[in-house]
VMD Tcl script that draws the C-alpha trace (Angstrom):
set ca {
  {29.08 -23.32 -18.70}
  {27.50 -20.57 -16.66}
  {23.79 -19.98 -16.94}
  {24.25 -16.48 -18.48}
  {26.53 -17.77 -21.23}
  {24.06 -20.62 -21.88}
  {21.15 -18.15 -22.22}
  {23.16 -15.87 -24.54}
  {24.09 -18.86 -26.72}
  {20.45 -19.94 -27.00}
  {19.35 -16.37 -27.83}
  {22.03 -16.15 -30.53}
  {20.99 -19.42 -32.16}
  {17.31 -18.51 -32.03}
  {18.11 -15.18 -33.65}
  {20.11 -16.83 -36.42}
  {17.36 -19.42 -36.98}
  {14.76 -16.64 -37.12}
  {16.70 -14.87 -39.87}
  {17.01 -18.05 -41.90}
  {13.35 -19.11 -41.75}
  {11.02 -17.39 -44.25}
  {8.28 -17.01 -41.62}
  {10.49 -14.73 -39.56}
  {12.78 -11.84 -40.36}
  {15.72 -10.06 -38.82}
  {13.31 -7.21 -38.03}
  {12.48 -9.13 -34.85}
  {16.09 -8.79 -33.71}
  {16.52 -5.17 -34.77}
  {13.08 -3.63 -35.01}
  {13.13 -0.35 -36.93}
  {13.21 2.66 -34.70}
  {11.87 5.59 -36.63}
  {13.58 8.89 -36.00}
  {13.00 12.32 -37.41}
  {14.91 15.47 -38.13}
  {12.77 18.54 -37.67}
  {12.88 22.24 -38.45}
  {10.38 25.03 -37.88}
  {10.90 28.62 -39.01}
  {9.81 31.33 -41.43}
  {11.65 32.37 -44.55}
  {13.57 30.17 -46.92}
  {13.54 26.41 -46.39}
  {17.14 25.24 -46.47}
  {17.21 22.02 -44.45}
  {19.98 19.44 -44.51}
  {19.84 15.99 -42.90}
  {23.33 14.47 -42.89}
  {23.50 10.73 -42.20}
  {25.94 9.73 -39.47}
  {25.45 6.01 -40.26}
  {23.58 4.21 -43.02}
  {20.08 5.69 -42.88}
  {16.92 5.06 -44.87}
  {14.69 8.08 -45.47}
  {11.06 6.97 -45.32}
  {9.18 10.26 -45.69}
  {9.50 14.05 -45.90}
  {6.64 16.16 -44.50}
  {6.14 19.90 -44.84}
  {3.30 21.90 -43.29}
  {2.90 25.59 -44.07}
  {1.12 28.09 -41.83}
  {-0.73 29.39 -44.91}
  {-1.16 28.37 -48.52}
  {2.19 28.44 -50.33}
  {3.22 30.86 -53.04}
  {5.14 30.34 -56.29}
  {8.46 28.55 -56.25}
  {9.67 24.98 -56.33}
  {10.36 22.86 -53.30}
  {13.29 20.58 -54.17}
  {14.30 17.40 -52.35}
  {17.68 16.01 -53.38}
  {20.61 13.97 -52.12}
  {24.13 15.37 -51.94}
  {26.34 12.26 -52.01}
  {29.64 12.18 -50.19}
  {31.07 10.34 -53.24}
  {30.67 13.47 -55.37}
  {28.22 15.40 -57.55}
  {28.14 12.69 -60.23}
  {25.94 10.69 -57.83}
  {23.65 13.49 -56.60}
  {19.98 12.85 -57.41}
  {16.93 15.13 -57.36}
  {13.95 13.16 -56.02}
  {11.24 15.83 -56.09}
  {10.60 19.21 -57.64}
  {7.22 20.47 -56.43}
  {5.58 23.83 -57.24}
  {4.30 25.12 -53.90}
  {1.62 27.43 -55.33}
  {-1.64 26.74 -53.44}
  {-0.04 23.97 -51.35}
  {-0.26 23.94 -47.56}
  {0.66 20.34 -46.75}
  {3.18 18.36 -48.76}
  {4.19 14.76 -48.01}
  {6.78 12.90 -50.06}
  {6.96 9.17 -49.48}
  {9.36 7.45 -51.91}
  {8.35 4.13 -53.43}
  {11.36 2.61 -51.70}
  {13.39 4.32 -48.96}
  {16.20 6.68 -49.96}
  {19.38 5.00 -48.73}
  {22.02 7.36 -47.37}
  {25.53 6.28 -46.48}
  {27.49 7.99 -43.70}
  {28.19 11.56 -44.81}
  {25.45 11.70 -47.48}
  {23.02 14.59 -47.05}
  {19.33 14.84 -47.89}
  {18.53 18.47 -48.67}
  {15.15 20.21 -48.79}
  {15.05 23.72 -50.26}
  {12.37 26.29 -51.15}
  {12.66 30.07 -51.54}
  {9.44 30.80 -49.55}
  {9.41 34.44 -50.70}
  {6.28 35.19 -48.62}
  {7.99 34.13 -45.36}
  {5.27 31.65 -44.49}
  {5.89 29.79 -41.23}
  {6.60 26.10 -41.73}
  {7.27 22.83 -39.99}
  {9.46 20.29 -41.79}
  {10.09 16.71 -40.76}
  {12.33 14.05 -42.32}
  {11.41 10.55 -41.07}
  {14.14 7.90 -41.30}
  {15.45 4.69 -39.83}
  {19.04 3.77 -39.13}
  {20.38 0.72 -40.91}
  {18.54 -2.12 -42.54}
  {14.77 -2.42 -42.36}
  {11.96 -3.62 -44.61}
}
mol new
graphics top color blue
foreach p $ca { graphics top sphere $p radius 0.5 }
foreach p [lrange $ca 0 end-1] q [lrange $ca 1 end] { graphics top cylinder $p $q radius 0.2 }
display resetview
């Protein structure tokens, strides 16, 4: 057996053993790589993050250039399986808010084609920066 095949076999068995032992986890083999979708503009917030693969949304961050005015920021999921499965996660009045961070108790799991949407009228045309932080695939 060539040395390269031997090393690959050992690495595979160590990886499997690591996943089976409670002291270790599969995170060692596939450490989460956090990614983010970002948008910056003025006017209405109408952001859509569409998952290409299974993705886990960890956090949504919104920073306004000035204190927000009346109107609700809404964070919801538009499921590819149809509107019966769409869920609103947050409805937040933006009056007197300049920084808003939503961190779900557990990540929002999106399947390929599902879309996380963030909307707000922003009638005062306040400049904003929006970030959706997510990981692809399984993570803790």
